C-alpha positions in Angstrom: -5.7 9.9 20.9 -8.5 11.1 18.7 -8.5 9.8 15.2 -8.5 12.2 12.2 -10.6 10.7 9.4 -10.5 12.1 5.9 -13.6 13.9 4.7 -15.0 13.7 1.2 -13.3 15.5 -1.6 -15.9 18.2 -1.6 -15.6 19.0 2.1 -15.2 22.7 2.8 -12.6 24.2 5.0 -15.2 25.7 7.3 -16.8 22.3 7.9 -13.4 21.0 9.0 -12.8 23.8 11.3 -16.1 23.2 13.1 -14.8 19.8 14.2 -12.2 21.5 16.6 -14.1 20.2 19.6 -11.6 21.1 22.4 -11.3 24.8 21.5 -13.5 26.9 23.8 -13.7 30.6 24.5 -12.7 31.5 28.0 -14.2 34.3 30.0 -12.0 37.1 31.2 -11.0 37.3 34.8 -12.8 40.0 36.9 -10.8 43.1 37.0 -9.9 42.8 40.7 -8.2 39.4 39.9 -6.1 40.6 37.0 -2.4 40.3 37.8 0.2 42.3 35.8 2.8 40.3 33.8 5.9 39.4 35.7 9.4 40.4 34.5 11.3 38.1 32.2 13.4 35.4 34.0 17.1 35.8 34.3 19.6 33.4 32.7 20.7 32.1 36.2 17.5 30.2 36.7 17.7 26.5 37.3 17.3 24.5 34.0 14.9 21.9 35.4 12.1 24.3 36.1 10.9 27.8 35.2 12.4 30.5 37.5 10.3 30.9 40.6 9.7 34.6 40.3 7.9 34.2 37.0 5.4 31.8 38.6 5.1 34.0 41.8 2.0 36.0 40.8 0.2 32.8 39.7 1.2 31.0 42.9 0.0 33.9 45.1 -3.3 34.0 43.2 -3.8 30.2 43.5 -2.9 30.3 47.2 -5.5 33.0 47.7 -8.1 30.9 46.0 -7.0 27.8 48.0 -7.4 29.7 51.3 -10.9 30.5 50.2 -11.7 26.8 49.8 -11.2 26.3 46.1 -10.7 22.7 44.8 -7.6 21.7 42.7 -9.7 21.8 39.4 -10.7 25.3 40.1 -7.1 26.2 40.8 -6.0 24.8 37.5 -8.7 26.6 35.7 -7.6 29.8 37.4 -4.1 29.3 36.3 -5.2 28.7 32.7 -7.3 31.9 32.8 -4.3 33.8 34.2 -2.0 32.5 31.5 -4.5 33.3 28.7 -5.2 36.8 30.0 -1.5 37.5 30.0 -0.8 36.4 26.4 -4.1 37.4 24.8 -3.2 41.0 23.8 -0.4 39.7 21.6 -2.7 37.2 19.8 -4.2 38.7 16.7 -6.8 37.7 14.1 -5.9 37.5 10.4 -8.2 37.4 7.4 -7.1 36.6 3.9 -8.9 36.7 0.5 -8.1 35.8 -3.0 -4.8 34.1 -4.0 -3.1 32.0 -6.6 -4.3 28.6 -5.2 -6.5 27.2 -8.0 -8.7 24.2 -8.7 -7.8 23.0 -12.2 -10.2 22.3 -14.9 -10.2 19.5 -17.5 -8.3 20.1 -20.7 -7.7 18.3 -23.9 -4.9 15.8 -24.0 -4.7 15.5 -20.2 -2.6 18.7 -19.9 -3.1 21.3 -17.1 -5.5 24.1 -17.8 -6.4 27.4 -16.2 -8.6 26.9 -13.1 -10.8 28.7 -10.6 -9.2 30.8 -7.8 -9.8 29.2 -4.4 -10.8 31.4 -1.5 -9.3 31.3 1.9 -10.4 32.1 5.5 -9.4 33.5 8.9 -6.3 32.5 10.8 -4.2 33.6 13.8 -1.0 35.6 14.3 1.4 36.6 17.1 2.9 39.9 17.7 6.7 39.6 17.7 7.7 43.3 17.7 5.8 46.3 19.2 6.1 48.4 16.0 3.8 46.2 13.9 5.6 43.0 13.2 3.3 39.9 13.1 4.3 36.2 12.6 1.8 33.6 11.4 1.7 30.1 9.9 2.3 30.1 6.2 -0.8 27.8 5.9 -3.3 30.6 4.9 -0.6 32.7 3.2 1.0 30.1 1.0 -1.2 30.9 -1.9 -0.2 34.6 -2.1 -3.6 36.1 -1.1 -4.7 39.4 -2.7 -5.3 41.0 0.7 -4.4 40.4 4.3 -6.2 42.1 7.1 -4.9 41.9 10.8 -7.3 42.7 13.7 -5.7 43.9 16.9 -8.4 44.5 19.5 -11.0 46.7 17.8 -8.6 48.0 15.2 -8.1 46.6 11.7 -4.9 47.0 9.6 -4.0 46.2 6.1 -0.9 44.0 6.3 2.0 43.4 3.9 3.7 40.0 3.5 7.4 40.7 4.1 9.1 37.3 4.0 8.6 33.6 4.6 10.6 31.0 6.4 9.7 27.9 4.3 11.9 25.7 6.6 9.6 26.3 9.5 6.4 27.2 7.7 6.1 30.7 9.0 5.3 34.1 7.3 6.2 37.6 8.6 3.7 40.4 8.2 3.9 44.1 8.8 1.2 46.5 9.8 1.4 50.3 10.5 0.9 50.2 14.2 2.9 50.9 17.4 2.8 50.1 21.0 1.6 46.5 20.4 1.9 44.0 23.3 4.8 41.5 22.8 4.5 38.2 24.8 7.5 36.9 26.7 9.2 33.8 25.4 10.2 30.6 27.2 13.9 30.0 26.6 14.3 26.8 24.6 16.4 25.1 27.3 13.6 25.6 29.8 11.0 23.7 27.8 10.5 20.2 29.2 8.5 17.2 28.1 5.4 17.0 30.4 4.9 20.8 30.8 1.4 22.0 30.6 0.7 23.7 27.2 -2.1 25.9 25.9 -2.8 26.3 22.2 -4.4 29.7 21.5 -6.2 30.9 18.4 -8.4 33.8 17.2 -10.3 32.1 14.4 -13.3 31.2 16.5 -13.6 34.5 18.4 -17.1 35.8 18.2 -16.0 39.4 18.3 -12.6 41.1 17.7 -12.1 41.8 21.4 -13.3 38.4 22.7 -10.8 36.1 24.4 -9.0 33.6 22.1 -10.0 30.0 21.9 -7.9 27.6 24.0 -6.9 23.9 23.8 -5.2 22.4 26.7 -2.5 19.7 26.6 1.2 19.0 27.4 4.5 19.1 25.7 4.8 15.6 24.5 8.2 15.7 22.7 11.0 18.0 21.7 13.2 18.2 18.7 10.6 16.9 16.3 10.4 17.7 12.5 14.1 17.3 12.0 14.9 19.1 15.3 12.8 22.2 14.4 9.6 21.8 16.5 8.0 21.2 19.8 5.3 18.4 19.8 2.1 18.8 21.8 -1.1 16.8 22.3 -3.1 20.0 22.5 -5.5 20.2 19.6 -3.8 22.1 16.7 -5.8 22.9 13.6 -6.7 25.8 11.3 -8.4 27.2 14.3 -5.1 28.2 15.9 -2.4 27.9 13.2 -0.1 30.9 13.7 -1.1 31.2 17.3 1.1 30.7 20.4 1.7 27.5 22.4 1.7 28.9 25.9 3.1 27.7 29.2 1.0 27.8 32.4 2.9 30.9 33.6 1.8 32.9 30.5 4.9 32.8 28.4 5.1 31.7 24.7 6.9 28.5 24.0 6.4 28.5 20.2 4.2 29.3 17.2 1.7 26.7 16.1 2.2 25.3 12.5 0.7 22.4 10.5 4.0 20.5 10.3 4.4 16.9 9.6 7.1 14.4 10.6 6.8 12.9 7.1 6.7 16.0 4.8 7.4 19.7 4.6 5.9 22.9 3.2 3.3 25.5 4.1 0.5 23.0 4.3 2.4 20.0 5.4 0.6 18.2 8.3 -2.8 19.7 7.6 -4.2 16.1 7.5 -3.0 15.5 11.1 -5.1 18.2 12.6 -7.3 17.4 15.7 -5.5 14.1 16.0 -3.5 14.6 19.2 -0.3 15.4 17.3 0.5 19.1 16.9 3.7 21.1 16.4 5.1 24.6 17.3 8.3 26.3 16.2 10.2 27.6 19.3 9.7 31.4 19.6 13.4 31.7 20.6 14.4 30.2 17.3 12.2 32.6 15.4 13.6 35.6 17.2 17.1 34.5 16.1 16.2 34.9 12.4 13.7 37.8 12.8 16.2 40.5 11.8 16.8 38.6 8.5 13.1 38.3 7.8 12.5 41.9 8.6 14.9 42.8 5.8 12.5 41.0 3.3 14.9 38.0 2.9 13.0 34.7 2.9 14.7 31.7 4.3 14.8 28.1 3.0 15.9 24.8 4.4 19.5 24.0 3.7 19.9 20.9 1.5 22.9 18.6 1.4 21.7 16.8 -1.7 21.7 13.2 -0.6 19.2 10.4 0.1 19.7 7.6 2.6 19.4 3.9 2.1 16.0 2.5 3.3 15.9 1.6 6.9 14.6 2.3 10.4 15.5 5.9 11.2 16.1 4.9 14.8 18.4 2.0 14.0 19.8 2.2 10.5 23.1 4.0 9.9 23.1 7.1 7.7 24.4 5.4 4.5 24.2 7.5 1.4 21.9 5.9 -1.3 22.2 8.8 -3.8 24.4 12.0 -4.1 22.9 14.5 -6.5 25.3 15.9 -9.1 26.3 19.5 -8.2 24.9 19.3 -4.7 26.7 20.4 -1.5 27.6 16.7 -0.8 29.0 16.3 -4.3 31.1 19.4 -3.9 32.3 18.0 -0.6 33.5 14.8 -2.2 30.9 12.4 -0.8 29.9 9.3 -2.8 27.2 6.7 -2.8 27.9 4.1 0.0 29.6 6.6 2.3 28.4 6.4 6.0 28.2 9.7 7.8 29.5 9.5 11.3 29.5 13.2 12.4 28.1 16.6 11.5 30.3 19.5 12.6 32.0 17.2 15.1 28.7 15.9 16.7 28.5 12.1 16.3 25.6 10.6 14.5 25.0 6.8 14.5 21.4 6.7 13.1 19.5 8.2 10.3 17.3 10.1 12.8 20.3 11.7 14.5 21.7 12.7 11.1 18.4 14.3 10.0 18.1 16.1 13.3 21.5 17.7 12.8 20.6 18.9 9.3 17.0 19.7 9.8 17.3 23.1 11.6 19.9 24.5 9.2 19.2 27.1 6.6 20.4 27.5 3.0 23.8 29.2 3.0 25.0 27.7 6.3 28.2 25.7 6.2 28.9 22.3 7.7 31.7 19.7 7.8 31.0 16.0 7.6 32.9 13.0 8.9 32.3 9.7 7.2 33.4 6.2 6.5 34.4 5.0 3.1 35.5 1.4 2.6 36.1 1.2 6.4 38.4 4.2 6.4 37.5 7.5 8.2 37.5 10.7 6.1 36.4 14.3 6.5 34.8 16.7 4.0 35.9 20.3 3.6 33.5 23.0 4.7 30.5 22.9 2.4 27.7 25.3 1.9 24.1 24.0 2.1 22.0 24.8 -1.0 18.3 25.6 -1.4 15.8 22.8 -2.1 15.4 22.1 -5.8 11.9 22.6 -7.2 10.1 21.9 -10.4 12.7 19.5 -11.8 11.6 16.7 -14.0 12.7 13.1 -13.4 15.6 12.1 -15.7 15.1 9.1 -18.0 17.5 6.6 -19.5 14.7 4.8 -21.4 15.1 1.2 -20.3 13.5 -1.4 -18.0 15.9 -3.6 -16.0 15.9 -7.3 -15.9 15.4 -8.5 -12.4 17.0 -11.4 -10.5 20.2 -11.5 -12.4 23.6 -12.5 -11.0 27.0 -10.9 -11.4 28.0 -7.2 -11.4 26.0 -4.7 -13.3 22.4 -4.4 -14.5 21.1 -6.3 -17.5 18.6 -4.4 -19.8 15.2 -6.1 -20.0 13.8 -3.8 -22.7 14.6 -0.6 -24.4 11.9 2.1 -24.7 11.6 3.0 -28.4 12.7 6.6 -29.2 14.3 7.0 -25.7 17.9 7.9 -25.0 19.1 4.3 -24.7 17.5 3.4 -28.0 19.1 6.3 -29.7 22.5 5.4 -28.2 22.2 1.8 -29.6 21.7 0.0 -26.3 19.7 -3.3 -26.7 17.9 -5.8 -24.5 20.5 -8.2 -22.9 23.2 -5.6 -22.7 24.8 -5.4 -19.3 25.7 -1.9 -17.8 28.8 -2.5 -15.6 30.3 0.9 -15.0 30.3 4.7 -15.4 33.1 7.0 -16.5 33.3 10.1 -14.3 33.4 13.5 -15.9 35.8 14.7 -13.2 38.5 13.0 -11.1 40.6 10.0 -11.9 39.8 8.2 -15.2 38.8 5.1 -13.2 35.3 3.8 -14.0 32.9 3.7 -11.1 31.3 0.3 -11.0 27.5 -0.2 -11.3 26.9 -2.9 -8.8 23.3 -3.7 -9.6 19.9 -2.4 -10.5 19.5 -0.4 -7.3 22.9 1.4 -7.9 21.9 2.4 -11.4 18.4 3.5 -10.2 20.1 5.8 -7.6 22.4 7.2 -10.3 19.6 8.0 -12.7 17.2 9.4 -10.1 19.8 11.8 -8.8 20.9 13.0 -12.3 19.4 15.8 -14.3 17.8 15.9 -17.7 20.4 16.8 -20.3 23.3 15.2 -18.4 25.5 12.9 -20.4 26.4 9.5 -19.0 29.4 7.5 -20.3 28.3 4.0 -19.6 30.5 0.9 -19.8 28.5 -1.8 -21.6 29.0 -5.5 -22.1 27.0 -6.4 -25.1 24.5 -9.2 -25.0 26.2 -12.6 -25.5 29.7 -11.4 -24.5 29.3 -11.6 -20.7 32.3 -13.2 -18.9 31.6 -16.3 -16.9 32.0 -16.1 -13.2 35.4 -17.2 -12.1 34.0 -20.0 -9.9 31.7 -21.4 -12.7 32.9 -24.7 -14.1 32.0 -25.6 -17.7 29.5 -28.4 -18.0 31.8 -30.7 -19.9 34.9 -30.0 -17.9 36.6 -33.1 -16.6 38.8 -33.6 -13.5 42.4 -32.5 -13.9 43.8 -36.0 -13.3 41.7 -37.6 -16.0 43.0 -37.6 -19.5 41.0 -38.5 -22.6 42.3 -41.6 -24.4 42.7 -39.8 -27.8 44.1 -36.5 -26.4 46.7 -34.9 -28.6 50.0 -33.7 -27.3 50.0 -30.1 -26.1 52.3 -28.9 -28.8 50.4 -30.5 -31.6 47.9 -28.3 -33.6 45.8 -29.2 -36.6 47.3 -27.8 -39.7 44.5 -25.5 -40.8 43.3 -24.6 -37.2 43.9 -21.0 -36.1 44.6 -20.2 -32.5 41.4 -19.2 -30.6 41.3 -16.0 -28.7 39.6 -17.1 -25.5 39.8 -13.6 -24.0 36.3 -12.2 -23.8 35.6 -8.9 -25.5 35.9 -5.9 -23.1 33.1 -3.5 -22.3 32.3 -0.7 -24.7 31.9 3.0 -23.8 28.5 4.3 -24.8 27.5 8.0 -24.3 23.8 8.6 -23.4 22.1 11.9 -23.0 19.4 11.7 -20.4 16.0 13.4 -21.1 13.1 14.5 -19.0 10.8 11.6 -18.3 7.3 12.2 -19.7 5.0 12.0 -16.7 2.5 9.8 -18.6 5.1 7.3 -19.8 3.9 3.7 -19.6 6.6 1.2 -20.5 5.2 -2.0 -21.9 8.1 -4.5 -22.1 7.3 -7.8 -23.9 10.3 -9.6 -22.4 10.0 -11.5 -19.1 10.7 -9.3 -16.0 12.9 -11.9 -14.2 15.9 -13.7 -15.5 14.5 -16.8 -13.6 11.2 -16.9 -15.5 10.9 -20.0 -17.7 13.7 -21.7 -16.0 13.5 -24.6 -13.5 14.6 -23.8 -9.9 18.3 -24.5 -9.6 19.3 -27.8 -8.1 20.1 -27.6 -4.4 22.8 -29.3 -2.4 22.3 -30.8 1.0 21.6 -28.1 3.5 20.8 -25.4 0.9 17.3 -23.8 0.8 15.2 -24.7 -2.2 14.2 -21.5 -4.0 10.8 -23.0 -4.8 10.2 -23.8 -1.2 7.4 -21.7 0.5 8.2 -20.1 3.9 6.3 -21.7 6.7 3.1 -19.7 7.3 3.4 -17.9 3.9 2.4 -20.7 1.6 0.6 -20.0 -1.7 -3.1 -19.2 -1.4 -5.2 -16.9 0.7 -4.6 -16.6 4.5 -5.1 -14.1 7.3 -2.1 -12.8 9.2 -1.3 -10.7 12.3 1.5 -8.1 12.3 4.2 -8.8 14.9 3.1 -6.0 17.3 -0.4 -7.5 17.4 -1.9 -4.1 16.5 -3.4 -5.1 13.1 -4.5 -8.0 10.9 -4.4 -8.4 7.1 -5.3 -10.9 4.4 -2.6 -12.1 2.0 -2.7 -13.9 -1.3 0.5 -15.5 -2.4 0.4 -16.7 -6.1 0.6 -20.4 -6.7 3.7 -20.0 -8.9 5.6 -18.2 -6.1 9.4 -18.8 -6.1 11.8 -17.4 -3.6 14.4 -16.7 -6.3 12.0 -14.3 -8.1 11.4 -10.8 -6.7 7.6 -10.1 -6.4 5.8 -6.8 -6.4 3.2 -6.0 -3.8 -0.3 -4.6 -4.1 -1.8 -3.3 -0.9 -5.6 -3.0 -1.1 -7.0 -0.3 1.3 -10.7 -1.0 1.7 -13.3 1.8 2.1 -14.8 2.7 5.5 -17.2 0.0 6.8 -16.0 -2.5 4.0 -13.6 -4.7 5.9 -15.7 -7.9 6.1 -13.9 -11.2 5.1 -16.2 -11.9 2.0 -15.5 -8.5 0.5 -11.7 -8.7 1.0 -11.6 -12.3 -0.3 -13.5 -11.3 -3.4 -11.2 -8.4 -4.2 -8.1 -10.5 -3.8 -9.4 -13.4 -5.8 -10.3 -11.0 -8.7 -6.6 -10.2 -8.9 -5.4 -13.8 -8.6 -4.7 -14.4 -12.4 -2.9 -11.1 -12.9 -0.9 -11.6 -9.7 0.4 -15.0 -11.0 1.2 -13.5 -14.4 3.1 -10.5 -13.0 4.5 -12.0 -9.9 2.5 -9.9 -7.4 1.8 -10.6 -3.7 -1.6 -9.2 -2.7 -2.2 -7.7 0.8 -5.5 -6.4 2.2 -5.0 -4.9 5.7 -8.0 -4.5 7.9 -8.5 -0.9 9.3 -8.3 -0.9 13.1 -11.7 0.9 13.2 -14.6 0.7 10.9 -14.9 4.5 10.5 -11.8 4.5 8.3 -8.1 5.0 7.9 -6.1 7.7 9.6 -2.5 9.0 9.0 -1.2 7.1 12.1 -2.2 3.8 10.4 0.8 4.2 8.1 2.9 2.8 10.9 0.9 -0.4 10.9 1.2 -0.7 7.1 5.0 -0.3 7.3 5.2 -3.1 9.9 3.0 -5.3 7.6 5.4 -4.7 4.6 8.4 -5.3 6.8 6.9 -8.7 8.0 6.1 -9.8 4.5 9.5 -8.8 3.1 11.1 -10.7 5.9 9.5 -14.0 4.8 8.9 -13.6 1.0 11.1 -12.1 -1.7 9.7 -8.6 -2.3 10.8 -6.0 -4.8 10.7 -2.8 -2.9 10.5 -0.7 -6.2 7.2 -2.3 -7.0 5.0 -1.8 -3.9 1.7 -0.1 -4.6 -1.1 1.2 -2.4 -4.5 0.8 -4.1 -7.9 1.9 -2.9 -11.2 3.6 -3.5 -13.2 6.2 -1.6 -11.7 6.7 1.9 -9.2 3.9 1.3 -8.0 5.9 -1.7 -7.4 8.9 0.6 -5.1 6.7 2.7 -3.2 5.6 -0.3 -2.8 9.2 -1.5 -1.6 10.2 2.0 1.0 7.4 1.8 2.2 8.6 -1.6 2.1 12.4 -1.1 2.9 12.8 2.6 4.5 9.6 3.9 6.5 9.0 0.8 9.5 7.4 2.4 9.0 3.8 1.2 6.0 3.7 -1.2 6.9 3.9 -5.0 3.3 3.6 -6.4 -0.2 4.7 -5.8 -3.3 3.5 -7.7 -6.7 5.0 -6.8 -10.2 5.0 -8.2 -12.5 8.1 -8.2 -10.5 10.0 -5.7 -9.2 13.6 -5.5 -6.9 15.2 -2.9 -7.7 18.2 -0.8 -4.2 18.5 0.6 -1.1 20.1 -1.0 0.9 18.3 -3.6 4.5 19.0 -2.7 7.6 18.8 -5.0 8.9 15.4 -5.9 11.7 14.3 -3.5 15.0 13.4 -5.4 15.8 9.7 -4.9 12.2 8.8 -3.8 10.1 8.8 -6.9 6.4 8.1 -6.5 4.2 7.1 -9.5 0.4 7.5 -9.8 -2.3 5.6 -11.6 -5.5 7.6 -11.4 -8.8 6.0 -12.6 -12.2 7.7 -12.6 -15.5 6.6 -14.0 -17.0 8.9 -16.6 -20.2 9.3 -14.5 -18.4 9.7 -11.2 -19.2 13.0 -9.2 -15.5 13.2 -8.4 -14.3 13.4 -12.0 -13.3 17.1 -11.8 -11.5 16.5 -8.5 -9.5 13.6 -10.1 -8.6 15.8 -13.1 -7.4 18.4 -10.6 -5.2 15.9 -8.8 -3.8 14.7 -12.1 -3.0 18.3 -13.2 -1.2 19.0 -9.9 0.9 15.8 -9.8 1.7 16.4 -13.5 2.9 20.0 -12.8 5.2 18.6 -10.0 6.7 16.2 -12.5 5.5 13.0 -10.8 5.0 10.0 -13.2 1.3 9.8 -13.6 -1.2 7.8 -15.7 -4.9 8.8 -16.0 -7.7 6.6 -17.2 -11.4 7.3 -17.7 -13.6 4.2 -17.5 -17.2 3.9 -18.6 -19.6 3.3 -15.8 -20.6 4.7 -12.4 -18.4 5.4 -9.3 -19.6 2.2 -7.7 -18.0 0.0 -10.4 -14.6 -1.7 -9.9 -12.1 -2.6 -12.6 -12.9 -5.4 -15.0 -10.4 -8.1 -15.9 -8.8 -6.1 -18.8 -8.4 -3.0 -16.5 -6.8 -5.1 -13.8 -4.4 -6.5 -16.3 -3.4 -3.0 -17.4 -2.9 -1.9 -13.8 -0.8 -5.1 -13.1 1.3 -4.2 -16.2 1.9 -0.7 -14.9 3.1 -2.2 -11.5 5.4 -4.5 -13.5 7.1 -1.4 -15.2 7.5 0.8 -12.1 11.2 0.1 -12.0 11.7 1.6 -15.5 14.6 4.0 -15.6 
């Protein structure tokens, strides 16, 4: 598979298009070899192969060439030429200009400012109705261009944008034309993995009537992108976005889009182009919703309003981690901890199956869910899926949690001055143990731990009032199995013990019953994106205490796992596909959760001395803030690619399996090309990474809306003399507008300078506060 390596921040779109190596114009067949399109197959065809009569003209043509002594390679080329010639009249060129996509400019106070309009370029479209209806990828049309021109043969038409299917990244256009050629579609149930596939585009055509560019491959997977797309290894890029994915018999399987298995939106997956992973939306699915789009009604993905507990999508059960207030799931009675077992009667046992059932559904569709709660089966009423929420700020309670506590609830480490918790009278040491529901029975919902409260806050809205049950500091009940230090055996009586009925004259009876929890109402507010909590209190309840005494057979919390002892060492991930350097602080204890800093080196900077020097520069801060340092080695010297995210996930899983890792404080950190990989992990593959810290790096890709329940925070540093300063400011503006927590710092010096000791300490403090709520 070819590797897609990020270009510099200033790379132009045209330069990226020129790298589409496998797209080549094909000559037309001589007129005497042209074969008319065959009729559309009947429904009675065998499902394991295309109906024979659709392939008959091509087979006759190939048989004729074979009888003339043509070799198999020539026969395959002839079949490709035949397929392209059949579909080409329905493949059109599209040019856009102007739009609302802007590059932001610096502004006082770090706030977004008006920017410069960014231009766009040519793309491809497919005729879907003879009277002027054209479908294309939303990639070039997402920024609402000022003008759209469609070229059909030698004719040019001004087009109108009618509607967009944001779920499948498609836009419908209308031109004033009739008699257009509409390609035949391959029924979805006839598409098979391994079928030959041709990706066609009009972007590189030298003239308006030249043949389209072609990239050859196969269908490599079905039901991708949440069950919405066909996957192909044919080269898919801006050269052919919006064009057709064609079978060898000249029928259209789907429309090419820049989709991604890890994100969504009009420009999702753009960073995957030319990497051997491309996607197409089945044309049959598009035709099903075409009448709705033709009415000017845009379509959006249907949202249930839940997030799932972290886990392998192919193995983990679909257990609900958060349920957003007012969502379809909330209206259907689902709660955190429920395990979904079926969608509309179709069983689901893994997160991937659950997502594939929900993925193809649109806003307004109704579904019924079966689920397990406390081991008992239940079923929801019919619930209507809602549209994705956009532009919502992250709600804030205004506290940092104390880690590594025991017992039910979450203990407050510190209270942010002026925040909601501070105004409500909450203090450090208070334990939040429950929540009173606004609706339903007046039975408090317990807050099990820090993760449970985090899920509650992250799925709530700013302005929402929470009625919290609080045990004040110093009034916590002792665990039932805890024995007082001075307690004596029951059969042992003190010599001077007084009779049970005897009481001192002036002694009042003691009320040994602990004080019950208080109810405290807190109104959540929108979290300021540039908030930096700086708690003075220790982050772990275990800090400053000796490791607990262990009994025979128990594991000593201070004991270091074999192979993961303190110090610097090189490791290999279990699959053997990658290596990494790891620095475990000398004060590591297994009963203290540690954050993780992942250093992603620049291209051609993976030598041992360079990685050791970087990790050792962090050693002091790592010990002070309980951080484990990782420096993975890129598989190739030319730099990181999106597919390397799998190796990094495996690395984190291995480390978390041997050391005590706090998943809410894992940060990807890098400069130059390593920073691009870190930003990809935070903005695209944002399923497990809560923090990104980069130096002197902008981002050419789209910044999508923040995903509820999966907050990602950014720490952006740029040198005052760095050429990328404007690009970094643009990135900050865009993440700020999307309500991501973001900190921006401008350091004195050149782009080649790294952080000094004070700057490393500040970044370490930011990592320490990533779990603030």
